[in-house]
N, C-alpha and C positions, 0 to 999 in steps of 0.2 A: 504493500500500500504506500510505499515511499516514506516510511517512518524509520528513524534510526534511534537507537538508544546508545548513549555514550556516557560513561562515568567520567566525571571531572578528574578524579584521582584514581589511579590504577591500583593503589594499595589503600586499604582502609585507614582513615585518619580520625575517625569518630572517637577513638580512645584518647586522643590528644586534646589538650585545652584549646579553646577557640583562638587564643592569641599565641599559641606555641609556634615558634619560628619554623619548625618542621611542617606543621599543618599549613601555615601560610605559604611556605615554599612549594609544597606539594600542589596546592591549589593554583599557584601561579604557573607552575610547570604544566599542569593539566589544562590551564587556560590557553597556553600556546598550542598544545596538541589539538584541543577542541577547535581553535580557530582554523587550523590547517584542515581538519575534517569538514568544517562548515564551508570552507572555500571550495572543497570538492563536491559536497552534497548540495549546496545552494538551497537550503530549506526555505519553504514558503511561510512557515510558522515555526516558532521555537517554544517548547514547553519545558520549563525548569521544574524538576521534581524535588526541590528543597529550597526554601526561602534563603537560607544562609549562603548559598552559592549564586544567587541571582546576579549579583554584581560581576562576579567572575565570568558568568555566561554572557552577560551584556557586553563586557569588554571584548570577549572572544568574538562575538558577533560583529562588533564595530571593527575589530582588526581584520575580519574576513570581508569587510565591505558590505555588511548586511544590516546597517543601522536602520533601514526602513522596514525590516522584517519584524512583525509584531511578536513580542515575547509574552508568554503567559506563565505565571509563577504559582505553583501548587505547593502545599505543605508536604513534607516527607511523610509517607504513610506508615510510620513506625508505630504510632499509638492508635488505639481504636477510633477516637474522635477525629484524628487527622486522616486516618484511612478512609473513614466515611466521607469526609469533606473532599479528599483527594479523588475518590471514585466518582462522586457526584459531579465535581468540576471537570474531571477528565471526560466523562460521558458528554457533558454539555459542549466541551471543546471539540471532541471528535464528531459529534453530530453537526456542529457548525462547519467544521472542516469538510465533511462529506457534502453538505449543502452548497458550499462555496467551490467545490471541485478541487480542493487542495490535495486530497488523497488520491493516490493512483489506483486505478481499477484495471485489472487485466494487463498490467504493464504500461498503461498509458494514462495520462492525466485527462480528466474530462475537460471538454472545451468550455470556455467561459462564454456566457452570452455577451453579445456586443452592446 
């Protein structure tokens, strides 16, 4: 359907304090890699599945020349309340993406009305 899932950090950093230099460095490194992937993939929409990394993802998008691509930030679905909100918001987003022809069907993007 033309969707990609990419982790900002290849190794888990959740055990580190939010301001730990190792965590900050891992996110910065991941931001560069994510920007390279975005240049290749050229997404029509970006969904961030964790509020804490939204700025890293936004910078990666800008570095990839995608500043006009709309970003949607969802909570990480680790806790029950966040999971319910995540699922509800993701369903709404995917439904909107389908209606707008953003998602691929059968390997091709649906044509947009003129």
